[in-house]
C-alpha positions as CSV (number, residue, x, y, z in Angstrom):
1,M,0.1,0.0,0.0
2,A,1.3,3.5,-1.0
3,K,2.4,5.7,1.9
4,L,2.8,9.6,2.2
5,K,6.5,10.5,1.7
6,P,8.4,13.7,2.1
7,G,7.7,16.3,-0.5
8,A,5.0,18.7,-1.7
9,I,2.7,17.6,-4.6
10,T,-0.6,18.7,-6.0
11,I,-2.9,16.5,-8.2
12,D,-5.1,18.2,-10.7
13,L,-8.1,15.9,-11.0
14,G,-9.4,17.7,-14.1
15,T,-6.3,17.0,-16.2
16,G,-4.7,14.2,-14.4
17,G,-1.4,16.3,-13.9
18,I,0.7,15.7,-11.0
19,Y,2.9,18.7,-9.9
20,G,5.8,18.4,-7.3
21,D,8.8,19.6,-5.5
22,I,11.3,17.6,-7.6
23,D,14.3,19.8,-6.9
24,H,14.2,18.6,-3.4
25,C,12.7,15.2,-3.2
26,P,12.9,11.9,-5.2
27,L,10.4,11.5,-8.0
28,A,9.5,7.9,-6.8
29,D,8.5,9.3,-3.3
30,L,6.4,12.1,-4.8
31,L,4.6,9.7,-7.1
32,E,4.1,7.2,-4.1
33,S,2.4,10.3,-2.2
34,A,0.3,11.0,-5.2
35,E,-0.9,7.4,-5.2
36,A,-1.5,7.5,-1.4
37,L,-3.5,10.7,-2.0
38,L,-5.8,9.1,-4.7
39,S,-6.8,6.4,-2.4
40,L,-8.8,9.0,-0.6
41,L,-11.0,9.8,-3.5
42,P,-13.7,7.1,-2.9
43,R,-14.1,8.7,0.5
44,V,-14.1,12.2,-0.4
45,S,-15.3,12.6,-4.0
46,H,-18.0,15.1,-4.7
47,K,-19.0,17.3,-7.6
48,G,-16.7,20.4,-6.8
49,I,-13.4,18.7,-5.9
50,W,-10.6,19.6,-8.5
51,A,-7.4,18.9,-6.6
52,L,-5.7,17.1,-3.8
53,A,-2.2,18.0,-2.5
54,K,0.1,17.6,0.4
55,D,3.0,19.7,1.8
56,F,6.3,18.5,2.8
57,D,5.0,16.5,5.8
58,A,1.5,14.8,6.3
59,D,-0.7,17.9,6.0
60,C,-3.0,17.2,3.0
61,Y,-5.5,19.6,1.1
62,L,-8.7,19.0,-0.6
63,Y,-9.5,21.8,-3.1
64,T,-13.0,22.4,-4.1
65,A,-15.3,25.0,-5.6
66,S,-18.0,24.2,-3.0
67,K,-18.4,26.6,-0.5
68,S,-19.7,24.3,2.1
69,Y,-17.9,20.8,1.8
70,R,-16.9,19.1,4.7
71,A,-14.4,16.1,4.6
72,P,-15.4,12.8,6.6
73,E,-13.8,12.5,9.9
74,A,-11.6,9.6,10.7
75,L,-9.5,9.7,7.5
76,D,-6.1,8.5,7.4
77,L,-3.2,7.5,5.3
78,D,0.0,5.6,6.0
79,Q,3.1,7.6,6.1
80,D,6.8,7.1,6.0
81,L,7.9,10.8,6.5
82,Y,11.7,10.0,7.3
83,R,14.3,12.5,7.9
84,G,17.2,11.4,6.1
85,P,20.7,12.5,4.9
86,A,19.4,13.7,1.4
87,L,17.5,16.3,3.6
88,G,20.4,17.3,5.8
89,W,19.2,15.5,9.0
90,P,20.2,12.4,10.5
91,P,17.9,9.3,9.9
92,S,14.9,9.1,12.0
93,P,11.5,8.1,11.2
94,R,8.7,10.6,12.2
95,D,5.1,10.0,12.7
96,K,3.0,13.0,12.1
97,T,-0.7,13.2,12.5
98,F,-2.4,13.0,9.2
99,R,-4.6,15.9,8.4
100,L,-7.0,16.6,5.6
101,M,-7.8,20.3,5.3
102,V,-10.6,21.3,2.9
103,Q,-9.9,24.6,1.0
104,P,-13.5,25.7,0.1
105,D,-14.5,28.0,-2.8
106,C,-11.1,27.9,-4.6
107,V,-10.6,29.3,-7.9
108,R,-8.7,26.7,-10.0
109,D,-7.0,29.0,-12.5
110,A,-5.7,31.4,-9.8
111,Y,-4.4,28.5,-7.7
112,W,-2.2,27.3,-10.8
113,R,-1.1,30.6,-11.6
114,A,0.2,30.8,-8.0
115,R,1.9,27.5,-8.2
116,W,4.2,28.5,-11.1
117,Y,7.2,27.0,-9.3
118,E,5.8,23.5,-9.1
119,P,6.4,21.5,-12.4
120,L,4.6,18.8,-13.9
121,I,6.2,15.7,-12.7
122,G,3.7,12.8,-13.5
123,S,0.1,12.0,-14.4
124,V,-3.0,9.9,-13.3
125,R,-4.5,7.8,-16.1
126,D,-7.1,5.3,-15.6
127,G,-6.6,5.5,-11.8
128,K,-2.8,4.7,-12.1
129,V,0.0,7.2,-11.1
130,S,3.1,7.4,-13.4
131,A,5.9,9.6,-14.4
132,E,4.5,10.0,-18.1
133,T,3.4,13.5,-18.9
134,E,2.9,13.2,-22.6
135,G,-0.5,14.7,-23.4
136,I,-1.0,16.3,-20.1
137,V,-1.6,20.0,-20.1
138,D,0.9,21.8,-17.9
139,L,-1.3,24.2,-15.9
140,T,1.8,26.1,-14.5
141,A,3.6,26.4,-17.9
142,E,2.3,29.9,-18.7
143,A,2.8,31.4,-15.5
144,R,6.4,30.1,-15.4
145,A,6.8,31.6,-18.8
146,E,5.7,34.8,-17.7
147,R,8.1,34.7,-14.6
148,E,10.8,33.9,-16.8
149,Q,10.1,36.8,-19.3
150,L,9.9,39.1,-16.3
151,R,13.1,37.8,-15.1
152,R,14.7,38.6,-18.3
153,E,13.2,42.1,-18.7
154,I,14.6,43.0,-15.2
155,E,18.2,41.6,-16.2
156,E,18.1,43.8,-19.3
157,R,17.0,46.8,-17.5
158,E,19.8,46.4,-14.8
159,A,22.4,45.6,-17.6
160,S,21.5,49.0,-19.4
161,K,21.8,51.1,-16.4
162,P,25.2,53.0,-16.1
163,R,27.4,51.6,-13.2
164,Q,29.1,54.1,-10.9
165,L,32.1,53.5,-9.1
166,K,32.4,54.6,-5.5
167,I,35.7,56.1,-4.7
168,A,36.9,56.2,-1.2
169,F,38.9,59.3,-0.1
């Protein structure tokens, strides 16, 4: 059975895209966490849900367009939230209480614009998690491209400014 592992991920249920913190966590761990999160769907499914997510630890989130949805109580997921050398800490297993927090009345497009830093790392197809992303719309690509364009404009503007040397007397 899949367990929650360290690393932030978000699963867009509309496109099947999985987004995650690939710079800081192994892909296999992120995909295993996605599989664990998906196991919640039969118990939390409703018309307005559009994403499931987790932060680095065991705090999980359900994003919904509904204003009044409440998640069932007594939900739990197995977890393997180690602290290891890859994270700069000595090895030691941690048990953190699983929490699923509902984020009601969320605007999907605004969410993905704000998550520009999470790249597409995998997908969910026919209920199966994989690292395959072909054919999946990258919901963060446009915002990432805008950020990159802004960064280039700032660099160009800074490069065109005359530099002054400070001379000490």
